[in-house]
Residue frames as qw, qx, qy, qz and C-alpha x, y, z in Angstrom:
[[0.577, 0.415, -0.280, 0.645, 68.79, 92.46, 99.16],
 [0.491, -0.585, -0.389, 0.514, 70.01, 93.81, 102.48],
 [0.171, 0.873, 0.135, 0.437, 69.90, 97.58, 102.75],
 [0.450, 0.196, -0.411, 0.768, 72.38, 99.85, 104.47],
 [0.164, -0.176, 0.271, -0.932, 69.79, 102.22, 105.96],
 [0.223, 0.346, 0.818, -0.401, 66.55, 101.67, 107.79],
 [0.155, 0.573, 0.668, 0.450, 63.42, 102.12, 105.63],
 [0.105, -0.920, -0.364, -0.102, 62.41, 105.76, 105.48],
 [0.532, -0.564, 0.033, 0.631, 65.83, 107.19, 106.42],
 [0.356, 0.927, -0.006, -0.120, 66.76, 110.38, 104.60],
 [0.738, 0.493, -0.220, 0.405, 70.10, 110.80, 102.79],
 [0.023, -0.732, 0.393, -0.556, 71.31, 113.13, 105.55],
 [0.770, -0.456, 0.314, -0.319, 70.33, 110.65, 108.26],
 [0.984, 0.145, -0.005, 0.108, 71.99, 107.81, 106.36],
 [0.541, 0.630, -0.314, 0.461, 75.27, 109.70, 106.01],
 [0.171, -0.636, 0.475, -0.583, 75.46, 110.27, 109.78],
 [0.875, -0.310, 0.144, -0.344, 73.98, 107.06, 111.18],
 [0.335, -0.481, 0.808, 0.068, 76.31, 104.24, 112.24],
 [0.586, 0.237, -0.650, -0.422, 76.40, 101.33, 109.83],
 [0.904, -0.259, 0.167, -0.297, 74.83, 98.09, 111.08],
 [0.437, -0.484, 0.741, 0.161, 77.38, 95.29, 111.62],
 [0.856, 0.373, 0.353, -0.065, 78.12, 93.08, 108.64],
 [0.527, -0.159, 0.522, 0.652, 80.10, 92.77, 105.43],
 [0.390, 0.819, 0.132, -0.399, 79.78, 95.48, 102.78],
 [0.676, 0.102, 0.492, 0.539, 81.17, 94.57, 99.33],
 [0.105, 0.866, 0.071, -0.484, 82.15, 97.92, 97.78],
 [0.707, 0.458, 0.307, 0.442, 82.94, 98.41, 94.09],
 [0.264, -0.740, 0.084, 0.613, 85.57, 101.11, 93.52],
 [0.484, 0.798, -0.135, -0.333, 86.57, 103.01, 90.36],
 [0.891, 0.088, 0.296, 0.333, 88.65, 101.24, 87.72],
 [0.519, 0.317, 0.164, 0.777, 90.09, 104.52, 86.46],
 [0.063, -0.545, -0.092, -0.831, 88.07, 107.68, 86.87],
 [0.147, -0.109, -0.740, 0.648, 87.57, 108.44, 90.58],
 [0.393, 0.024, 0.029, -0.919, 84.33, 110.20, 89.68],
 [0.612, -0.073, -0.674, -0.408, 82.78, 106.75, 89.15],
 [0.181, -0.088, -0.840, 0.504, 82.65, 106.08, 92.90],
 [0.303, -0.609, -0.591, -0.433, 78.95, 106.07, 93.81],
 [0.268, -0.597, 0.240, -0.717, 77.64, 108.28, 96.64],
 [0.890, -0.369, -0.043, -0.265, 76.47, 105.14, 98.46],
 [0.875, 0.105, -0.268, 0.388, 79.93, 103.57, 98.20],
 [0.242, 0.530, -0.299, 0.756, 81.55, 106.78, 99.45],
 [0.560, -0.576, 0.107, -0.586, 79.16, 106.86, 102.40],
 [0.964, -0.240, -0.114, -0.018, 79.98, 103.28, 103.41],
 [0.732, 0.263, -0.278, 0.564, 83.74, 103.77, 103.09],
 [0.019, -0.613, 0.232, -0.755, 83.48, 106.90, 105.21],
 [0.633, -0.483, 0.204, -0.570, 81.56, 105.13, 108.00],
 [0.918, -0.004, -0.396, 0.018, 82.94, 101.57, 107.95],
 [0.597, -0.757, 0.263, -0.034, 84.83, 100.65, 111.11],
 [0.536, -0.389, 0.652, 0.369, 87.27, 98.48, 109.15],
 [0.667, 0.628, -0.177, -0.360, 88.11, 98.27, 105.44],
 [0.790, -0.141, 0.540, 0.253, 89.59, 95.01, 104.10],
 [0.351, 0.836, -0.228, -0.354, 91.88, 96.06, 101.24],
 [0.922, 0.321, 0.002, 0.217, 93.98, 94.45, 98.53],
 [0.591, 0.192, -0.146, 0.769, 96.69, 97.12, 98.83],
 [0.270, -0.759, -0.409, 0.428, 96.47, 99.77, 101.56],
 [0.261, -0.327, 0.217, 0.882, 98.49, 102.24, 99.48],
 [0.015, -0.288, -0.660, -0.694, 95.93, 102.14, 96.68],
 [0.283, -0.696, -0.654, -0.091, 92.90, 102.42, 98.96],
 [0.366, -0.549, -0.246, 0.710, 94.57, 105.20, 100.97],
 [0.115, -0.029, 0.350, 0.929, 94.56, 107.37, 97.83],
 [0.239, -0.497, -0.675, -0.490, 90.82, 106.78, 97.40],
 [0.430, -0.679, -0.527, 0.277, 90.14, 107.62, 101.06],
 [0.319, -0.322, -0.005, 0.892, 92.26, 110.75, 100.72],
 [0.046, -0.264, -0.520, -0.811, 90.01, 111.80, 97.84],
 [0.415, -0.631, -0.611, -0.237, 87.06, 111.36, 100.21],
 [0.071, -0.665, 0.277, -0.690, 88.84, 113.31, 102.92],
 [0.808, -0.483, 0.107, -0.320, 88.71, 110.52, 105.50],
 [0.197, 0.457, -0.853, 0.159, 90.99, 108.08, 107.28],
 [0.885, -0.225, 0.016, -0.407, 89.71, 104.63, 108.21],
 [0.521, -0.449, 0.726, 0.016, 91.42, 101.55, 109.68],
 [0.727, 0.452, -0.393, -0.337, 92.53, 99.19, 106.92],
 [0.714, -0.310, 0.627, -0.017, 93.33, 95.47, 107.05],
 [0.263, 0.458, -0.708, -0.469, 95.23, 93.88, 104.12],
 [0.746, 0.115, 0.608, -0.246, 93.29, 90.97, 102.65],
 [0.494, 0.616, -0.462, -0.405, 94.73, 89.29, 99.54],
 [0.892, 0.191, -0.390, -0.126, 95.80, 85.95, 98.07],
 [0.501, 0.382, -0.651, 0.422, 98.87, 85.66, 100.28],
 [0.000, 0.155, -0.687, 0.710, 97.25, 86.23, 103.67],
 [0.566, -0.247, -0.288, -0.732, 93.54, 85.50, 103.18],
 [0.736, -0.240, -0.632, -0.030, 93.42, 82.21, 105.09],
 [0.450, -0.103, -0.543, 0.702, 95.18, 83.76, 108.08],
 [0.063, -0.040, 0.142, -0.987, 93.26, 87.04, 108.17],
 [0.415, -0.308, -0.589, -0.621, 89.75, 85.79, 107.33],
 [0.489, -0.463, -0.721, 0.164, 88.77, 84.43, 110.79],
 [0.254, -0.323, -0.331, 0.850, 89.60, 87.76, 112.44],
 [0.175, -0.039, -0.294, -0.939, 87.56, 89.70, 109.91],
 [0.469, -0.380, -0.720, -0.342, 84.59, 87.38, 110.40],
 [0.426, -0.440, -0.621, 0.489, 84.79, 87.92, 114.17],
 [0.086, -0.185, -0.087, 0.975, 84.79, 91.70, 113.69],
 [0.249, -0.217, -0.546, -0.770, 81.70, 91.58, 111.48],
 [0.356, -0.489, -0.790, 0.100, 79.60, 90.36, 114.40],
 [0.263, -0.743, -0.385, 0.480, 79.86, 93.83, 115.98],
 [0.133, -0.583, 0.219, 0.771, 81.37, 96.06, 113.29],
 [0.669, 0.707, 0.126, -0.192, 80.71, 97.22, 109.75],
 [0.526, -0.380, 0.572, 0.502, 83.51, 95.79, 107.59],
 [0.585, 0.722, -0.068, -0.363, 83.88, 97.02, 104.00],
 [0.741, -0.087, 0.544, 0.383, 85.65, 94.87, 101.40],
 [0.420, 0.841, -0.121, -0.317, 87.36, 96.57, 98.45],
 [0.847, 0.126, 0.242, 0.457, 89.82, 95.56, 95.75],
 [0.368, -0.303, 0.177, 0.861, 92.39, 97.88, 94.18],
 [0.272, 0.243, -0.272, -0.891, 89.93, 98.66, 91.40],
 [0.495, -0.050, -0.674, -0.546, 86.51, 97.47, 90.35],
 [0.792, -0.352, -0.072, -0.494, 84.19, 94.94, 91.95],
 [0.289, -0.476, 0.802, -0.217, 85.61, 92.71, 94.69],
 [0.769, 0.033, 0.611, -0.183, 85.48, 88.91, 94.21],
 [0.772, 0.632, -0.013, -0.060, 86.33, 89.20, 90.50],
 [0.744, 0.424, -0.352, 0.378, 89.73, 87.45, 90.27],
 [0.001, -0.534, 0.581, -0.614, 90.45, 87.85, 94.00],
 [0.290, -0.066, -0.927, 0.230, 89.86, 85.73, 97.16],
 [0.318, -0.146, 0.245, -0.904, 86.81, 87.68, 98.33],
 [0.706, -0.159, -0.465, -0.510, 84.32, 84.89, 97.64],
 [0.591, -0.105, -0.740, 0.303, 85.74, 82.87, 100.54],
 [0.026, 0.000, -0.447, 0.894, 85.14, 85.79, 102.88],
 [0.550, -0.078, -0.153, -0.817, 81.52, 86.05, 101.70],
 [0.716, -0.086, -0.669, -0.180, 81.02, 82.30, 102.02],
 [0.462, -0.108, -0.708, 0.524, 82.39, 82.17, 105.57],
 [0.157, -0.054, 0.260, -0.951, 80.52, 85.31, 106.62],
 [0.660, -0.132, -0.322, -0.666, 77.22, 83.80, 105.49],
 [0.690, -0.099, -0.712, 0.084, 78.04, 80.54, 107.27],
 [0.297, -0.087, -0.591, 0.745, 78.59, 82.56, 110.46],
 [0.058, -0.744, -0.657, 0.103, 75.22, 84.28, 110.11],
 [0.215, -0.427, 0.022, 0.878, 76.74, 87.64, 109.16],
 [0.451, 0.789, 0.334, -0.249, 74.68, 90.05, 107.07],
 [0.462, -0.138, 0.491, 0.726, 76.28, 90.57, 103.64],
 [0.404, 0.823, 0.318, -0.241, 75.33, 93.33, 101.21],
 [0.607, 0.098, 0.374, 0.695, 76.85, 94.62, 97.99],
 [0.125, 0.812, 0.061, -0.567, 77.30, 98.11, 96.59],
 [0.752, 0.364, 0.436, 0.335, 77.46, 97.51, 92.84],
 [0.046, 0.896, -0.158, -0.412, 79.60, 99.61, 90.59],
 [0.398, 0.716, -0.505, -0.272, 82.52, 99.50, 88.14],
 [0.837, -0.137, 0.522, 0.091, 83.78, 96.17, 86.77],
 [0.017, -0.576, 0.576, 0.580, 86.52, 96.05, 84.11],
 [0.278, 0.083, 0.922, 0.258, 85.21, 92.83, 82.53],
 [0.282, 0.696, 0.650, -0.119, 81.70, 94.21, 81.97],
 [0.082, 0.839, -0.065, -0.533, 82.95, 97.64, 80.92],
 [0.135, -0.405, 0.725, 0.540, 85.24, 96.06, 78.30],
 [0.314, 0.334, 0.878, 0.135, 82.41, 93.89, 77.01],
 [0.253, 0.824, 0.412, -0.294, 80.30, 96.98, 76.39],
 [0.022, 0.798, -0.308, -0.518, 83.16, 98.65, 74.50],
 [0.410, -0.252, 0.789, 0.382, 84.21, 95.71, 72.33],
 [0.546, 0.391, -0.246, -0.699, 81.27, 95.60, 69.95],
 [0.260, 0.126, -0.947, -0.142, 81.11, 91.79, 70.22],
 [0.578, -0.411, -0.579, -0.402, 78.04, 89.68, 71.13],
 [0.115, -0.361, 0.557, -0.739, 76.88, 90.35, 74.69],
 [0.769, -0.241, -0.179, -0.565, 73.94, 87.94, 75.01],
 [0.958, -0.280, -0.040, 0.054, 76.18, 85.20, 76.40],
 [0.307, 0.766, -0.482, 0.295, 79.69, 85.59, 77.81],
 [0.921, -0.264, -0.222, 0.179, 82.22, 83.57, 79.79],
 [0.106, -0.918, 0.336, -0.183, 84.76, 85.14, 82.16],
 [0.896, 0.154, -0.339, 0.244, 88.17, 83.43, 82.33],
 [0.544, -0.806, 0.114, 0.205, 90.08, 85.74, 84.65],
 [0.038, 0.779, -0.588, -0.213, 93.85, 85.43, 84.13],
 [0.934, 0.249, -0.251, -0.053, 95.17, 82.54, 82.03],
 [0.833, -0.421, 0.150, 0.327, 98.16, 80.53, 83.33],
 [0.013, 0.876, -0.356, -0.325, 101.54, 82.08, 82.54],
 [0.389, -0.335, 0.803, 0.301, 103.24, 78.87, 81.36],
 [0.340, 0.279, -0.565, -0.698, 102.74, 77.94, 77.71],
 [0.247, -0.092, -0.953, -0.149, 101.44, 74.38, 78.21],
 [0.005, -0.432, -0.749, 0.502, 99.01, 75.24, 80.99],
 [0.247, 0.454, 0.014, -0.856, 97.76, 78.26, 79.05],
 [0.333, 0.158, -0.717, -0.591, 97.15, 76.18, 75.91],
 [0.182, -0.243, -0.949, 0.085, 95.24, 73.60, 77.96],
 [0.099, 0.475, 0.516, -0.706, 93.07, 76.29, 79.54],
 [0.321, 0.382, -0.276, -0.821, 92.25, 77.72, 76.11],
 [0.272, 0.021, -0.894, -0.356, 91.43, 74.27, 74.73],
 [0.001, -0.325, -0.859, 0.397, 88.90, 73.78, 77.54],
 [0.247, 0.623, 0.369, -0.644, 86.83, 76.74, 76.32],
 [0.075, -0.192, 0.624, 0.754, 87.37, 76.41, 72.57],
 [0.110, -0.354, -0.836, -0.404, 83.86, 75.04, 72.05],
 [0.031, -0.553, -0.580, 0.597, 82.08, 77.43, 74.43],
 [0.199, 0.563, 0.537, 0.596, 79.57, 79.27, 72.29],
 [0.257, -0.912, -0.277, 0.162, 79.92, 82.60, 74.03],
 [0.282, 0.838, -0.236, 0.404, 82.07, 85.71, 74.01],
 [0.799, -0.245, -0.335, 0.434, 85.15, 85.16, 76.16],
 [0.080, -0.929, 0.133, -0.336, 86.50, 87.79, 78.57],
 [0.856, -0.232, -0.218, 0.407, 89.90, 87.57, 80.23],
 [0.213, -0.960, 0.156, 0.094, 92.41, 89.75, 82.00],
 [0.863, 0.180, -0.031, 0.471, 96.08, 90.06, 81.09],
 [0.370, -0.779, 0.098, 0.497, 99.14, 92.12, 82.00],
 [0.382, 0.855, -0.197, -0.290, 100.93, 94.16, 79.36],
 [0.092, -0.610, 0.758, 0.213, 104.20, 92.17, 79.14],
 [0.395, 0.021, 0.918, 0.037, 102.31, 88.92, 78.42],
 [0.545, 0.527, 0.222, -0.613, 99.72, 90.40, 76.06],
 [0.445, 0.541, -0.550, -0.454, 101.34, 89.44, 72.73],
 [0.081, 0.197, -0.977, 0.007, 102.02, 85.84, 73.77],
 [0.361, 0.277, 0.750, -0.479, 98.50, 85.43, 75.13],
 [0.557, 0.558, -0.004, -0.615, 96.89, 86.80, 71.97],
 [0.372, 0.442, -0.755, -0.312, 98.97, 84.39, 69.86],
 [0.087, -0.019, 0.972, -0.219, 98.01, 81.47, 72.10],
 [0.485, 0.422, 0.486, -0.591, 94.34, 82.44, 71.74],
 [0.531, 0.560, -0.342, -0.537, 94.70, 82.60, 67.94],
 [0.216, 0.319, -0.916, -0.112, 96.40, 79.18, 67.91],
 [0.110, 0.103, 0.933, -0.326, 93.81, 77.58, 70.18],
 [0.369, 0.529, 0.543, -0.538, 90.59, 79.26, 69.04],
 [0.474, 0.529, 0.533, 0.459, 91.23, 80.17, 65.42],
 [0.249, 0.093, 0.067, 0.962, 91.36, 83.70, 64.04],
 [0.104, -0.738, -0.666, 0.039, 88.28, 85.03, 65.81],
 [0.037, 0.749, 0.075, 0.658, 87.29, 88.67, 66.05],
 [0.618, -0.448, -0.453, 0.461, 88.56, 90.17, 69.31],
 [0.003, 0.904, 0.004, 0.429, 89.25, 93.39, 71.16],
 [0.588, -0.100, -0.429, 0.678, 92.02, 94.62, 73.44],
 [0.220, -0.858, -0.249, -0.392, 90.59, 97.16, 75.88],
 [0.608, -0.153, -0.377, 0.682, 92.69, 99.27, 78.23],
 [0.122, 0.002, -0.181, 0.976, 92.69, 102.48, 80.29],
 [0.183, -0.593, -0.726, -0.297, 88.93, 102.11, 80.80],
 [0.249, -0.887, -0.389, 0.024, 87.28, 105.36, 81.97],
 [0.482, -0.546, 0.086, 0.680, 90.60, 107.22, 81.82],
 [0.186, 0.761, -0.152, -0.603, 91.71, 110.00, 79.48],
 [0.233, 0.494, -0.712, -0.440, 93.40, 107.62, 77.02],
 [0.734, 0.104, 0.602, -0.297, 90.79, 104.87, 77.02],
 [0.262, 0.468, -0.676, -0.505, 91.48, 102.56, 74.08],
 [0.805, 0.139, 0.535, -0.214, 89.66, 99.70, 72.36],
 [0.154, 0.507, -0.688, -0.496, 91.56, 98.00, 69.53],
 [0.826, 0.199, 0.407, -0.335, 89.46, 95.59, 67.48],
 [0.452, 0.576, -0.588, -0.344, 90.51, 93.03, 64.90],
 [0.928, 0.043, -0.363, -0.072, 91.25, 89.35, 64.24],
 [0.775, -0.603, 0.143, 0.127, 93.30, 87.66, 66.96],
 [0.814, 0.132, 0.161, 0.543, 96.23, 87.19, 64.55],
 [0.263, 0.739, 0.061, 0.617, 96.36, 90.94, 63.79],
 [0.468, -0.838, 0.077, -0.268, 96.17, 91.83, 67.46],
 [0.889, -0.330, 0.134, 0.288, 98.92, 89.32, 68.29],
 [0.655, 0.378, 0.114, 0.644, 101.15, 90.90, 65.66],
 [0.038, -0.863, -0.053, -0.502, 100.38, 94.42, 66.91],
 [0.523, -0.770, 0.259, -0.258, 101.45, 93.59, 70.47],
 [0.952, 0.100, -0.218, 0.189, 104.12, 91.00, 69.66],
 [0.518, 0.437, -0.356, 0.644, 107.15, 93.13, 70.53],
 [0.135, 0.000, -0.559, 0.818, 105.82, 95.03, 73.52],
 [0.225, -0.653, -0.703, -0.169, 102.52, 95.36, 75.30],
 [0.128, -0.714, 0.031, -0.688, 101.14, 98.47, 76.98],
 [0.096, 0.200, -0.726, 0.651, 101.54, 98.95, 80.71],
 [0.495, -0.080, 0.375, -0.780, 98.95, 97.94, 83.27],
 [0.397, 0.167, 0.895, -0.113, 96.21, 95.35, 83.30],
 [0.304, 0.200, -0.486, -0.795, 94.25, 94.81, 80.12],
 [0.673, 0.218, 0.587, -0.393, 90.96, 93.16, 79.18],
 [0.070, 0.178, -0.798, -0.571, 90.83, 90.86, 76.15],
 [0.657, 0.295, 0.418, -0.553, 87.40, 90.15, 74.67],
 [0.048, -0.194, 0.864, 0.461, 87.13, 87.33, 72.11],
 [0.642, 0.116, -0.146, -0.744, 84.07, 86.71, 69.97],
 [0.792, -0.050, 0.555, -0.250, 82.25, 83.35, 70.01],
 [0.345, -0.125, 0.816, 0.447, 83.05, 80.60, 67.49],
 [0.424, 0.217, -0.366, -0.800, 81.31, 80.71, 64.14],
 [0.876, 0.054, 0.146, -0.456, 78.64, 78.20, 63.13],
 [0.545, -0.287, 0.771, 0.159, 79.91, 74.63, 62.85],
 [0.392, 0.338, -0.624, -0.586, 80.26, 73.23, 59.37],
 [0.894, -0.011, 0.138, -0.427, 77.83, 70.39, 58.74],
 [0.253, -0.416, 0.866, 0.114, 79.53, 67.00, 58.95],
 [0.672, 0.185, -0.523, -0.490, 78.70, 64.38, 56.33],
 [0.939, -0.253, 0.074, -0.219, 77.76, 60.83, 57.43],
 [0.858, 0.293, -0.265, 0.330, 81.15, 59.69, 56.17],
 [0.161, 0.610, -0.411, 0.658, 82.94, 62.35, 58.24],
 [0.638, -0.501, 0.257, -0.526, 80.93, 61.42, 61.33],
 [0.996, -0.048, -0.080, -0.015, 81.75, 57.73, 60.87],
 [0.655, 0.441, -0.356, 0.500, 85.45, 58.53, 60.53],
 [0.133, -0.599, 0.397, -0.683, 85.40, 60.62, 63.68],
 [0.840, -0.353, 0.131, -0.392, 83.49, 57.92, 65.56],
 [0.949, 0.134, -0.228, 0.172, 85.94, 55.20, 64.51],
 [0.399, 0.513, -0.424, 0.631, 88.85, 57.33, 65.71],
 [0.400, -0.529, 0.337, -0.668, 87.13, 58.04, 69.02],
 [0.942, -0.194, -0.031, -0.271, 86.12, 54.40, 69.53],
 [0.729, 0.362, -0.487, 0.317, 89.77, 53.43, 69.39],
 [0.316, 0.182, -0.608, 0.705, 90.21, 54.83, 72.90],
 [0.342, -0.079, 0.363, -0.863, 86.72, 55.53, 74.26],
 [0.270, 0.322, 0.896, -0.146, 83.52, 53.54, 74.96],
 [0.166, 0.505, 0.664, 0.526, 80.59, 54.19, 72.63],
 [0.165, -0.877, -0.444, 0.078, 78.76, 56.68, 74.85],
 [0.353, -0.729, 0.102, 0.578, 81.82, 58.87, 75.40],
 [0.380, -0.002, 0.585, 0.716, 82.85, 58.60, 71.74],
 [0.095, 0.694, 0.628, 0.340, 79.40, 59.80, 70.70],
 [0.256, -0.895, -0.240, 0.277, 79.63, 62.71, 73.12],
 [0.429, -0.468, 0.315, 0.705, 83.05, 63.74, 71.84],
 [0.265, 0.227, 0.649, 0.676, 81.91, 63.70, 68.22],
 [0.037, -0.815, -0.571, -0.090, 78.68, 65.52, 69.10],
 [0.297, -0.818, -0.054, 0.490, 80.67, 68.36, 70.66],
 [0.376, -0.302, 0.486, 0.729, 82.96, 68.54, 67.64],
 [0.108, 0.206, 0.719, 0.655, 80.24, 68.47, 64.98],
 [0.370, 0.069, 0.173, -0.910, 77.02, 69.61, 66.60],
 [0.524, -0.060, -0.727, -0.440, 75.31, 66.38, 65.47],
 [0.745, -0.433, -0.017, -0.507, 72.71, 64.62, 67.61],
 [0.184, -0.506, 0.805, -0.249, 74.35, 62.61, 70.42],
 [0.754, 0.033, 0.563, -0.337, 71.71, 59.84, 70.43],
 [0.814, 0.556, -0.039, -0.160, 72.00, 59.28, 66.70],
 [0.301, 0.704, -0.631, 0.126, 75.78, 59.23, 66.98],
 [0.455, -0.359, 0.754, -0.309, 75.57, 56.71, 69.83],
 [0.866, 0.254, 0.346, -0.257, 73.39, 54.43, 67.73],
 [0.672, 0.683, -0.286, -0.008, 75.86, 54.71, 64.87],
 [0.038, -0.661, 0.714, -0.226, 78.77, 54.04, 67.25],
 [0.689, -0.145, 0.650, -0.285, 77.12, 50.83, 68.47],
 [0.858, 0.478, 0.108, -0.153, 76.56, 49.75, 64.88],
 [0.401, 0.751, -0.518, 0.092, 80.23, 50.36, 64.09],
 [0.324, -0.487, 0.762, -0.276, 81.27, 48.31, 67.14],
 [0.800, 0.107, 0.528, -0.265, 78.98, 45.49, 65.98],
 [0.482, -0.127, 0.705, 0.504, 80.80, 45.43, 62.65],
 [0.469, 0.756, 0.449, -0.083, 78.33, 47.35, 60.47]]
């Protein structure tokens, strides 16, 4: 990993020395400003330019640090236009990248900036810190050994249902972001598409009124059906339960239905995903069915 300071530099020397040119990915607090690391504060104080999601939000953080730094808006609406100029600056300047809260690149366009900076030979380093998705996972009390981050689901009903269907068989805890006004509808869509899994709604992370509400998806959907809390929220959904064992008769019925519109190999794969049965054995059975057995 690239380091901000030269080997052997003291903390005092590091706080005064100019930053080497490059891109510095800086995680900022998601609630409690005390979560900003000393290293992150040092970089934000010394960066020659800060690429920000919203200058008003970052200005409050800089005010807390007692500094003023040049800021350049960088977000979904202007990223393609602004990115080349930022890359050019990085050749001679230290450019910090922040989001409004948490770790940049999580549900924002920052990854394209990192990709293009690396392609241009720019040094890229990260200052790890708060991340709402990981913080919510630690609070939810759901399995943490394997998890899948979905970001924000589509707002329209059909597209949202399709996105949920794509991950219905993922054997991992699911993490997604949502805004308060859509919370009830999203929880109901998750219950409809995934079944009544155990889940958690986590909000106000690291703030005074931090809250984690746990329960089946159907109960959570009912709780937030009329009105959701303000702000952005993290939903954590537990993994699917163990698949029920399919009998040979059930497997044959599923294969026959799949073979009506799919070739044998794809039909076997579809049934394998649905039942957990061995794909090769299902393929052999599918071929036998096609041959009239």
